[in-house]
C-alpha positions in Angstrom: 80.8 -11.5 35.0 77.0 -11.5 35.1 74.8 -8.5 34.4 73.4 -6.5 37.3 69.7 -6.9 37.8 67.2 -4.1 38.3 63.6 -4.6 39.5 60.9 -2.2 38.5 58.2 -2.2 41.1 55.3 -0.5 39.2 51.8 0.5 40.3 49.4 0.5 37.4 46.7 2.5 39.3 46.4 5.3 36.7 46.4 2.9 33.7 47.2 4.9 30.6 49.7 7.3 32.2 51.3 4.5 34.3 51.9 2.4 31.2 53.6 5.4 29.5 55.8 5.8 32.6 56.7 2.1 32.5 57.4 2.0 28.8 59.9 4.9 29.2 61.7 3.1 32.1 61.9 -0.2 30.1 63.4 1.7 27.2 66.1 3.1 29.4 66.9 -0.3 30.8 67.0 -1.9 27.4 69.6 0.6 26.3 71.7 -0.2 29.4 73.7 -3.3 30.4 71.1 -4.3 33.0 68.8 -7.3 33.1 65.4 -6.3 34.5 62.1 -7.6 35.7 58.8 -5.8 36.2 56.6 -6.5 39.2 53.2 -5.0 38.8 51.5 -3.7 42.0 47.8 -3.8 41.2 46.9 -2.0 44.4 48.7 1.4 44.5 51.7 3.5 45.6 51.3 2.5 49.3 52.1 -1.2 48.7 55.3 -0.6 46.6 57.6 -0.5 49.7 56.2 -3.9 50.9 56.9 -5.5 47.5 60.4 -4.0 47.3 61.2 -5.2 50.8 59.9 -8.7 50.1 62.1 -9.0 47.0 65.2 -7.5 48.8 64.8 -10.1 51.6 63.9 -13.2 49.5 65.1 -12.6 45.9 67.4 -9.6 45.9 68.1 -7.5 42.9 71.1 -5.1 42.5 68.8 -2.1 42.2 65.2 -1.1 42.4 63.1 1.5 40.5 59.7 2.1 42.1 57.3 3.7 39.5 54.0 5.2 40.5 51.7 8.1 40.0 50.3 9.9 43.0 47.6 12.5 42.4 46.6 14.9 45.2 42.9 14.7 45.9 40.5 16.6 48.1 41.4 14.7 51.2 44.6 14.2 53.2 45.0 10.7 51.9 47.6 11.8 49.5 49.8 13.2 52.3 49.4 9.9 54.3 50.4 7.8 51.3 53.4 10.0 50.4 54.6 10.2 54.0 54.5 6.4 54.3 56.4 5.8 51.0 59.0 8.5 51.8 59.7 7.0 55.3 60.1 3.5 53.8 62.4 4.8 51.0 64.6 6.6 53.5 64.9 3.5 55.7 65.7 1.4 52.6 68.4 3.8 51.6 70.0 3.7 55.0 69.8 -0.1 55.0 71.8 -0.2 51.7 69.0 -0.9 49.2 70.0 0.8 46.0 67.1 2.6 44.3 66.1 5.5 42.2 62.7 6.9 43.0 60.3 7.1 40.0 57.2 8.1 42.0 55.6 11.1 40.4 53.3 13.3 42.5 51.2 16.2 41.3 48.3 18.4 42.5 46.4 18.1 39.2 45.8 15.5 36.5 47.3 17.9 33.9 50.5 18.3 35.7 50.8 14.6 36.4 50.3 13.9 32.6 52.9 16.6 31.8 55.5 15.1 34.2 54.9 11.6 32.8 55.2 12.7 29.2 58.4 14.6 29.8 60.0 11.4 31.1 62.3 13.5 33.3 61.4 11.8 36.6 61.8 8.3 35.1 65.2 9.3 33.7 66.3 10.7 37.1 65.2 7.4 38.8 67.2 5.3 36.2 70.2 7.6 36.5 70.1 7.3 40.3 70.0 3.5 40.4 72.6 3.3 37.6 75.0 5.5 39.6 74.5 3.6 42.8 75.0 0.2 41.3 78.2 1.4 39.6 79.4 3.2 42.8 78.9 -0.1 44.7 80.8 -2.1 42.1 83.7 0.4 42.0 84.0 0.3 45.8 83.2 -3.3 46.4 86.7 -4.3 47.3 88.0 -1.1 48.8 86.0 -1.4 52.0 84.3 1.9 51.5 80.8 0.7 51.1 79.3 -2.0 53.3 76.0 -2.9 51.7 
């Protein structure tokens, strides 16, 4: 039986912090039984759903972990980006795309840094995709899950 594959779709917009977030996720995947690949989105958070959808349609993975850092600024751009990503992720989940959301948002740089350094959100994203892949495998032949 081949290993399940997980795609990390990572935005490197906030370079140093984003690299820390990615390193933490890769460490979790190396400690697991998953093969993984990293797709770097050099644009930003907004483009992550497009990349995930492209892979899912053309080169599907068993699970996806979007990683990004979204810092609230002085304009409503933050809300626009987050609303777009949230709607896409909801649609993906309803369409059966298995993912754990590793997008970290914060109103300040200090809080963003604290959230990245704690690693909690990245662990939650890994745990979510891990659970969903195992859930799908467990129920593959029972007719309970049609994804």
